[in-house]
Steps between C-alpha positions, in 0.01 A plus 500: 500500500448593138801452271571768236760497222626815332544462123688758292630297204397157374297434817254758356420298192616147603468459875492120486204485741148630497465797738162550670543881470734739327547872575717760347763573763799722564821389670708790642872539489551251220530556115424237232785464258688250285777473756545122517677280255293191412690186453203258506160639391595767245866436431778245556814495713698564179263767369300655785179685438340749731194481725322755705579528863416745780809708592476670836501879437396745768227734378405289199194274472375212282148444382391146445241247617430357841383139456296350779566127551200274567478379858647158525730546197771701677754217535457384137531850367805575714664179392423573138629867523816402672581240230429759231649816647789369710647288226838677525464685827535842335165598649442551863160397648354775713164589653438866427213739543317589182223755467195356320286708268207473749697684766607199709868414568588132508819305545591318180752245418737685266814395304764773487846483353807436713731783401801296608418203280704434190191522279422861612568755227336827613744715312396408145380784276163458329675455169711216641185341645326523159799339321501207742121455505474508120737193456466285809307168538463269792304200629176695515542664157630819342596784728303750277186295556532558879542871447204524258266296719584690811460838332171403332348369824608805710357725234170312512497567877567866444854479638733726309877431503699732269812284516304189384329702229833623368648147519206359303544749221882459489490113508246500212727730302801284571312183403369631166 
């Protein structure tokens, strides 16, 4: 069976594996937002940053990329993604149906936020998010770099996200 991975943040621009196909895709009933504190990759336990996560929200949807894993590489990709995404258990690993841009629906491995986890912060205003993102740094670099890279790559794909656009402008203003 073909393995698919749904990317909505850094997996869009840094999947860590080479997909054999990519399609624009839509995941229903989830919204992309900076609703997870990052204590490893884009922040520290003492000064957490923020990373994108999928927050379950009825009636919302998230556009991103469906990444098709090469046959025979499924175990290696799954192992890699679990090491990367489940570093603090704030994400839940789910297999969810995503609608591909070619009209097909496939089941994709998707990492969604656990709203009961201590790192969940779904109640932050955009201004609070911008303030945190502008100053935080972690093991994979500055938090603002993560925001800018994600926004730029989604824009290149034609995926508009008004919250990310506002955050990019605000973080640049805070950093200047």
